[in-house]
N, C-alpha and C positions, 0 to 999 in steps of 0.2 A: 658390748653392740652399742651401749648408751654412750661409752666414752667414744669409743671412735668417731660416733659423729658428731660429737662436741669438737674434736680435735679438727674435723675437718670445715667444720662451718668457720671456726675459728682463725684459720689458716690465712693469714694476709695475702694481698694480691701484692706483687714487687711494683714500686713506683705508685702505690696509692694512699692515701693517708688512712686512718684509725678509723673515721665514720663511713667510708665510702666504698671499703673492698667490696661488700655483701649486694649494695644496691648499684655500682657501677658496672659489675659484670654483666648482670641481665640486660640493663641498657644497652652496653656494648654488643650483645648480642643481637637485640632487636635491630639496630641500627644496621647490623649487619646482613640480617635477613631483609631488612627493606630493601638495601641495595641489591640485595640477590634477585629479588622480587621483580626489580625495577628492572635489571638485565634483562629478565626473562618477557618483560613485556615491551621491551622497546623495539624488538622488529614490527610488532602490531602499530605501536604509536607512531613510527615512522610512516608506516603505509597509510594510517590514516589521517597524518599530517600531510603527505604529498596529495593521497587521493580524494580526500575530502575539506580538509580545512583551507589548505593552498587555494582549490579552485573557487571555493565559498568567499575568501577573503580576496582574490583575483576580481571576481564579479563584483564584489561590493566596491573594490574602487573604479572599475571600468564603468560603474553607473551612475559615477558622479564624473563623468570625463565624457569627451564627444571624441569617438573612437572608430574609425572606421576599417582597421586592420590593414591599411597602406601608409598609416602615417603613425607618429608620436601620438598617444592621448593627450589632448588637451584638456585642461582641467574646465571642468562647467558647472559645479557644485551640484543644487538640487533641481538643474532646470529639468533633464530627463524625468525626474518624478513629476516634476509640474505639469511636462507635456503629456503625461499618460493621463491625468487626472481631463483631459480636453480632448483626446483619441478616440474618437468613435469605433476604431478597429478593435484598438484594445479593450473596450467597454462591450463590443460584440463577441469578441473572444472570451471576455470572461462569462458574460451571460450562458453563451453556448456551454461554455464547459459545466456550467453550473446547471444546465436544463438536462445536458448527460449524464452527472450524478445524480439528479432527482429521480430521472428514469431507471438507472441503472442497479445504483446501489440497493433502493430498498427490493428492487424485483429481484435481484439477484440473492439478498439475505434470507427474501420469505422462501425462495423457491427451494434452496440450500435447504433449510431448517426442515420444511416439509418433508422431501424427499428423504432428508438424513432419519426422519422421524419415523418415515413409513418403513425403510429399510430395517433400521435399529429395532422396531416393536415386530414385525411382520414379516419380512425378508433375509432373516439371519440364516440365509442359507446358500447356494453357490449361484443361484439368480440373483440373489442381492448383491454378493460380490462381483459379480460379471456387470450388473447396474452400474457400480462406481467406479469397476474401470473403463468401462465405456465412458461414463462421464467426465472422466479423468483424463482422457486422451486428448480434449481439446488443449486441457491446463499444457502440457507439454509442447504441443504444436509453435511453432514462431508465428508471430503475429502477420509477417508479412503474406505466410505459405493462406493462413487463414482470411485474410483480407482480400486475396486474389482468388480463392476458390469461392467465397460468397459474393465477390462482384460476379464471377459468372453466372451464379447460381440464381442472382436476380437480375440478371441480363434482361432487356425490355422485351426483345424480340425471340430469340431462345434460352431464354433462362428457362432453370428448370421450375422455380416456383410460380411462374406467369403460366408454365406450360401446364400445372397442374390445375391452378385456377381457371385454366382455360376449359378444362374437363366439364366444370361446373358453371359455366357460361360468365365467369368473369371476365372482363376486357382486361387486357397488357396495364400492367401499373407500372409508371416509371420511376421503381424503388429509390434509386441515388441519384435520378435527375430532378427532382425536386426537392427544394428546400425545406419544404414542411415533413418531408417523408425520410429525407435523408440522415438527419440526426437521430430520429428515431430508430429507424433502421441501424445505425451503427452501434447504439446504445444495445440495442436487442444482442446482437451478436457477439458483444461484449459480455452480456449476462450470460449467454450461451457458451462461452469458452472460459469465464470464472466460475460458473455453479460448481463445477466440480472440484476444484481447492477448496471451496467454503464447506461443500458438502463433507469432506475429508474433516475437515476442523470440526464441524458440528458432531460429526458421526464419533467422533474420540470422545469430544464431551459428552455423550449419552452415554458410552459405557462405563463411564463415571459413576452415572447417578445408580442410587441403591436400588437393587432390583425389589426389595422391602416394600418400597415406597408405592411400587405398583402393584404387587400382592395383595396389598393392604388395604389400596382402593379399589382396586375388584371386590373384594371381600365386601366393602362397604356400596358395591351397585355403579360404581363409575364406569363409564365406558370408554374407550378410546379417545374420543374428541376431549372427554370432561379430563383425562389424564393427560392429554396433550397440555390443555391450557392451564390444569392446575399444578402438574408437576416437571414436565418437560421445558415448557417455555420460562418459568423461575431459575429451575437449576441451570440453565444455560445462557444467563445474563450475563455474566462475564464472558463468555465465549460469541454472544450477539455484538457487546462491546467492541471485541477486537476486529468480528467480518466486517461493523459497518464503517470503523475505523481506516481498516485495510481498503476496504472498496473506496474509501471517499479517498484517499491520499493515492489509490491507483489511478482513480477518475481525474483527478487532477494532473497527472501526468501522462495521460495519453499523448500517444503521438502515432506510434507506427500502424495501428489500426485503421485509424482515420486515414492517415497519408497513403494507405496502400488501396482503403475499397474508394475514397471519392475525391482524394488530393487536396482537400479543403472546401472543394465546390459542392453543389453549384452555386456561384456568385458569393463564395465564402460562407456557406449556410451552416460547415460544417468546421469550418476554423477552431481550433479549441487553443488553451493560452499558450500549451508548449509548440505547437504550429505555430502561432503567433511570434512567439520566440524565435523561431527556427527561422521563417521567412523574413523577419528583421536583421538579424544577423547573419545569415550568410545567402540572402538573395538579395536584398538592400546594403548588405555592408555597412550596417548600423548597430555595431557591435555595445558601442557605449549606452544607447536606448534599450535592446536587447537586452544586457545586462542588468538595467533597471526592470526591466518587467521578469528577469532572472527571480530577482531579490524579492519582487512582490508575491510570486509564486513560493518562492523559500518562505516567506513569513506565513502564508497560510497555510502550507504542509505544516509548519513548526506550530501553529496556534492548535491543527486538528491532534496532533502527535501529544502535544501537553493537555490537550482536554482529554485523550485517552489514559494519560497516566494518572491524571486526578480522578475520573470518575472508576477507575480499575482501583486505586487505591482507598478509596473510599468504600468500595465493595471490600 
């Protein structure tokens, strides 16, 4: 048996030197497997290049030009970026997107965490499953449909919300007609829509927490609130990072819900950054300037995603 093994190991490979056959054969196999793996990845790489990389590259190029879709792009250098610094409409859109994010992200994160904790610890039955399903329905509904429904419910004269408030003596409120309330209302509708999605993420994370921790804390006399702050919240810290980062990215990309509910009004009071890009590019036909706005949004989303990776890797 030993003699057979020695014979096979010392057998030379045709065309190879004395010192090379044993080392070159694995290297050739590795190179062949690498090319084979690259062939499997090639369709996905082509799709990524066409759908993601090429549009980003084209947007970066157009952001350096004066382009109106009706003629050839004219090279303008960094002029579009310089104009953004003094554009009051762009600054207003950035500020309103920031306010929208500050309202929606913390609220939907806290509510999803609390509701998921109640369902996971107190309602592991059919009623808890019904609550999860009911809260998840808005997630799968189209933004345009949700925006149209809520615009009807918040109508000033015949809206259901004002009708209910009228029963307790509160006068009609022009929810979407006032700049001070429209952006807040849109942010709250966003919370209502997203909370089911983040609830499912939190619920899945809570199922991974060892039950022994809760049993040991109960023996020590800890109640439900104490267990929530000392066990549930610390154990779900990576999940919370993920929920906050996802919510922040979605908030900076919001468009269809705002467009369906307010169209950017009243008086531009709900124009977000993506809506400003849309109006500049497709209504004002300033594609070069809109591309510069899009690149600013790309940098913001990239920084948020990079922060997420750094924080999660430290964890």
